C-alpha positions in Angstrom: 104.9 80.8 92.7 108.3 82.0 91.3 111.4 84.0 93.3 111.3 87.7 93.4 114.5 88.6 90.8 115.5 91.9 93.6 116.4 92.0 97.2 112.8 92.8 99.4 114.5 96.0 100.3 114.0 96.9 96.4 110.1 95.7 96.4 108.0 98.7 95.5 105.5 98.3 98.8 108.7 98.5 100.8 109.8 101.5 99.2 109.4 105.3 101.1 109.3 106.9 97.6 106.0 104.5 96.5 104.5 105.3 99.8 104.4 109.5 99.4 103.3 108.4 96.3 101.3 106.3 97.6 100.0 108.4 100.0 99.7 111.9 98.1 97.5 109.9 95.3 95.2 109.1 97.9 94.9 112.8 99.0 94.1 113.9 95.2 91.2 111.7 95.1 89.9 112.6 98.9 90.6 116.4 98.1 88.9 115.8 94.2 84.6 115.7 95.9 85.3 118.8 98.0 86.8 120.3 95.3 84.7 119.9 92.6 81.7 122.1 93.3 84.2 124.4 94.0 85.4 124.2 90.3 88.6 123.8 91.9 91.6 120.7 90.8 93.8 120.0 93.5 97.1 122.0 91.9 94.3 125.1 91.6 93.4 124.3 95.2 97.2 125.5 96.0 97.2 127.9 93.7 94.7 129.4 95.8 95.6 128.2 98.7 98.8 131.1 98.6 96.5 133.7 97.3 94.1 134.0 99.7 97.2 134.2 102.5 98.9 136.6 100.5 97.5 138.0 97.4 99.2 140.4 94.2 102.5 137.5 93.9 104.9 137.0 90.7 104.6 133.9 89.4 107.6 133.1 90.8 106.5 133.4 94.3 104.0 131.5 93.6 105.9 128.2 92.0 108.4 128.2 94.6 106.9 127.2 97.2 104.3 125.0 95.2 107.9 123.4 93.6 106.5 124.4 90.2 108.5 125.6 87.1 106.5 128.8 85.3 106.1 125.9 82.5 103.7 124.0 84.4 102.4 127.2 86.6 101.2 129.0 83.7 98.6 126.8 82.0 97.0 126.8 85.1 96.8 130.5 85.8 95.1 130.6 82.8 92.3 128.0 83.9 91.4 129.8 87.4 92.0 133.1 85.0 89.6 131.8 82.7 87.1 130.5 85.5 87.1 134.4 86.8 89.1 133.6 89.7 93.2 135.6 88.9 93.7 138.2 87.1 97.3 137.5 85.4 99.3 141.7 84.5 102.6 142.7 84.1 104.2 144.3 86.6 104.5 147.8 86.3 108.2 147.9 87.5 109.2 144.6 85.7 107.6 143.7 82.3 109.2 140.6 82.7 107.4 140.1 85.9 103.7 138.3 85.8 101.7 139.8 88.9 98.8 137.1 89.9 95.7 138.9 92.6 92.7 137.8 93.0 89.6 138.8 91.8 86.1 139.0 94.0 85.0 136.3 92.9 88.2 134.4 93.6 88.4 136.5 96.6 84.2 135.0 97.5 85.3 131.4 96.6 87.9 131.4 99.9 84.5 131.3 101.9 82.9 128.4 100.6 86.5 126.4 101.1 86.2 127.2 104.2 85.0 123.2 105.2 87.8 121.7 103.7 90.3 121.1 106.1 87.7 120.2 108.7 87.0 117.3 105.5 89.9 116.3 104.8 90.9 115.4 108.3 87.8 114.0 109.5 88.3 111.6 106.4 92.1 110.4 107.4 89.4 109.1 110.6 91.0 108.4 114.0 94.3 110.1 113.0 95.1 112.6 116.0 95.8 116.4 115.3 99.1 116.2 116.7 100.2 113.0 115.6 99.2 114.8 112.1 101.2 117.3 113.2 104.1 116.0 113.5 104.0 113.2 110.8 103.7 116.3 108.6 106.6 118.5 110.4 108.8 115.2 108.9 107.3 114.7 105.4 108.5 117.9 104.9 112.1 117.2 106.3 112.6 114.5 104.6 111.8 116.4 101.7 114.3 119.3 101.5 117.0 116.3 103.0 115.9 115.7 99.4 116.6 118.7 98.1 119.7 119.7 99.9 121.2 116.2 98.4 120.5 116.5 94.5 
């Protein structure tokens, strides 16, 4: 067995960024079988959650909370439109702004998605809800601190 060329604090298993990356990957994999019957990918689900929360948003109103730029978001939105879940229309007040609204099919899909949060909670095992909420808040604060430092 060879000696590592780097100290322990540089090894991938000891990196918080890797732990977060690994958990994000695990989340995406856990969501996959829950979203497939809805015809959604995980990023599409996040967009739909925002629209179910508040319909009729601009592309930037969707991209900002998801930390996605319009170049990443536009192909995703085009696929949702092709599925008949959303409409994309220019804002009549400002032609530069694209407005995203749910179709009736997109609105109806919300009802089919209501069991997903509980299924994900079950997939996480014996972790108690208050602990998960505290962890969520810590991860959000960490992300904000990193964005502030950039």
